[in-house]
C-alpha positions as CSV (number, residue, x, y, z in Angstrom):
1,M,0.0,0.0,0.0
2,A,2.9,2.4,0.8
3,Q,4.4,1.6,-2.6
4,A,1.1,2.4,-4.3
5,R,1.1,5.8,-2.6
6,I,4.7,6.4,-3.7
7,D,3.8,5.4,-7.3
8,G,0.7,7.7,-7.2
9,A,2.8,10.6,-6.0
10,A,5.3,10.0,-8.8
11,A,2.6,10.0,-11.4
12,S,1.2,13.3,-9.9
13,L,4.7,14.8,-10.1
14,D,5.1,13.7,-13.7
15,R,1.7,15.2,-14.5
16,A,2.6,18.5,-12.8
17,R,5.9,18.7,-14.7
18,A,4.1,18.0,-18.0
19,E,1.6,20.9,-17.3
20,R,4.5,23.3,-17.0
21,R,5.8,22.6,-20.5
22,P,4.3,24.3,-23.6
23,G,1.6,22.3,-25.3
24,L,1.7,21.7,-29.1
25,S,-1.4,20.8,-31.1
26,W,-2.2,20.1,-34.8
27,M,-5.6,20.2,-36.5
28,S,-7.2,19.8,-39.9
29,Q,-10.8,20.5,-40.8
30,Y,-13.0,20.4,-43.9
31,S,-15.9,23.0,-43.9
32,T,-18.6,23.2,-46.5
33,M,-19.5,26.7,-45.3
34,W,-17.0,28.3,-47.6
35,P,-18.2,28.9,-51.1
36,M,-14.7,28.5,-52.6
37,A,-13.3,24.9,-52.7
38,A,-9.8,26.2,-51.9
39,H,-11.0,27.6,-48.5
40,R,-12.8,24.5,-47.4
41,W,-9.7,22.6,-46.2
42,M,-8.0,24.2,-43.1
43,V,-4.8,23.1,-41.4
44,G,-3.5,24.6,-38.3
45,A,-1.0,24.4,-35.5
46,G,-1.3,25.6,-31.9
47,V,1.1,26.4,-29.2
48,E,-0.1,26.7,-25.6
49,L,2.3,28.7,-23.5
50,P,1.9,28.2,-19.7
51,L,2.1,31.9,-18.8
52,Q,0.6,31.6,-15.3
53,Q,3.4,29.7,-13.5
54,Q,2.3,30.1,-9.9
55,P,-0.6,27.5,-10.0
56,R,1.6,25.1,-11.9
57,R,4.5,25.6,-9.5
58,A,2.2,25.1,-6.6
59,A,0.9,21.8,-8.2
60,L,4.5,20.7,-8.7
61,D,5.4,21.5,-5.1
62,A,2.3,19.7,-3.8
63,A,3.2,16.6,-5.9
64,R,6.8,16.6,-4.5
65,A,5.5,17.0,-0.9
66,E,3.0,14.1,-1.5
67,G,5.9,11.9,-2.7
68,Q,8.0,12.8,0.2
69,Q,5.2,12.1,2.6
70,A,4.5,8.7,1.0
71,Q,8.2,7.8,1.2
72,A,8.3,8.9,4.9
73,A,5.3,6.7,5.6
74,R,6.9,3.8,3.9
75,E,10.1,4.2,5.9
76,Q,8.1,4.5,9.1
77,L,6.3,1.3,8.3
78,Q,9.6,-0.5,7.6
79,D,11.0,0.7,10.9
80,Q,7.9,-0.4,12.7
81,L,8.2,-3.9,11.1
82,A,11.8,-4.1,12.0
83,V,11.0,-3.2,15.7
84,E,8.3,-5.8,15.8
85,E,10.6,-8.5,14.3
86,E,13.3,-7.7,16.9
87,L,10.8,-7.8,19.7
88,A,9.5,-11.2,18.5
89,R,13.1,-12.5,18.2
90,T,13.8,-11.3,21.8
91,M,10.5,-13.0,23.0
92,V,11.5,-16.3,21.3
93,E,15.0,-16.2,22.9
94,E,13.7,-15.5,26.3
95,A,11.1,-18.2,26.0
96,R,13.8,-20.7,24.9
97,Q,16.0,-19.8,27.9
98,R,13.0,-20.1,30.3
99,L,12.1,-23.5,28.7
100,V,15.6,-24.8,29.2
101,L,15.6,-23.7,32.8
102,E,12.2,-25.3,33.5
103,E,13.1,-28.6,31.8
104,N,16.7,-28.9,33.0
105,R,16.5,-27.4,36.5
106,R,13.1,-26.8,38.1
107,L,11.3,-30.0,36.9
108,P,14.2,-32.4,37.8
109,L,14.5,-30.7,41.3
110,A,10.8,-31.0,41.9
111,L,10.8,-34.7,40.8
112,A,13.8,-35.4,43.1
113,R,12.1,-33.6,46.0
114,V,8.9,-35.7,45.6
115,E,11.0,-38.9,45.4
116,A,13.0,-37.9,48.5
117,T,9.9,-36.9,50.4
118,R,8.2,-40.1,49.4
119,I,11.1,-42.2,50.7
120,A,11.3,-40.2,53.9
121,Y,7.6,-40.6,54.4
122,G,8.0,-44.4,53.9
123,A,10.7,-44.3,56.6
124,D,8.6,-42.2,58.9
125,Q,11.0,-39.3,58.5
126,A,8.4,-36.9,56.9
127,D,4.8,-36.3,57.4
128,V,1.9,-36.1,54.9
129,Q,2.2,-32.3,54.8
130,A,5.7,-32.4,53.4
131,L,4.6,-35.0,50.8
132,L,1.7,-32.7,49.8
133,E,4.0,-29.7,49.6
134,A,6.5,-31.6,47.4
135,A,3.6,-32.7,45.1
136,A,2.3,-29.2,44.9
137,D,5.8,-28.0,44.0
138,L,6.0,-30.6,41.2
139,T,2.6,-29.5,39.9
140,G,3.8,-25.9,39.9
141,A,7.0,-27.0,38.0
142,R,4.9,-28.8,35.4
143,R,2.6,-25.8,35.0
144,A,5.7,-23.5,34.6
145,L,7.1,-25.9,32.0
146,D,3.8,-25.8,30.1
147,A,3.7,-22.0,30.3
148,A,7.2,-21.9,29.0
149,R,6.3,-24.1,26.0
150,A,3.2,-21.9,25.4
151,D,5.3,-18.8,25.5
152,L,7.8,-20.3,23.0
153,A,5.0,-21.2,20.7
154,L,3.5,-17.7,21.0
155,G,6.9,-16.2,20.4
156,L,7.5,-18.3,17.3
157,A,4.1,-17.3,15.9
158,E,4.8,-13.6,16.6
159,L,8.2,-14.0,14.8
160,A,6.6,-15.8,11.9
161,W,4.0,-13.0,11.6
162,A,6.6,-10.3,11.9
163,T,8.8,-11.9,9.1
164,G,5.8,-12.8,6.9
165,N,6.3,-16.5,7.2
166,S,3.9,-19.3,8.3
167,P,4.1,-20.3,12.0
168,K,6.2,-23.4,12.8
169,S,5.8,-25.9,15.6
170,P,8.5,-25.5,18.3
171,D,8.8,-29.3,18.6
172,H,9.1,-30.3,14.9
173,G,10.1,-27.2,13.1
174,G,7.3,-27.5,10.5
175,P,3.7,-26.4,10.1
176,R,1.2,-27.9,12.5
């Protein structure tokens, strides 16, 4: 759309430039109103001189301004798209780091805590409350892992949108 506005402004500028040039015209005519046959054919040439330059100069300046405005709008749109793409890339990188932390640290620790608490409970070294707290911690770790996966999928979708590509699955690298 921005390119169409630029093209339209360029056409307006060309038209405004053309209106500042002298216009040439040719004509021929046959008229039966003249009694003499030699006078019936008429041939002529015309030259239109653009004497009033102010309105034409104003039209030329307006066309230039329109072209500059369209180019500025296009550059602004390109900058906005670049910012959105960079934000999406940052979002994906943060989500990947969070996913790695959840998968490699928090979830294994929660699983180990549940196992240790279960063994301690079996040996009468821990009460039911400790076992329930370890299970709740494991549930929280699993929720956080799911949230990290969802954030990564969302980030990948945002990045795909920002780059004009189709979204890809974080697990398989291909379309879902």
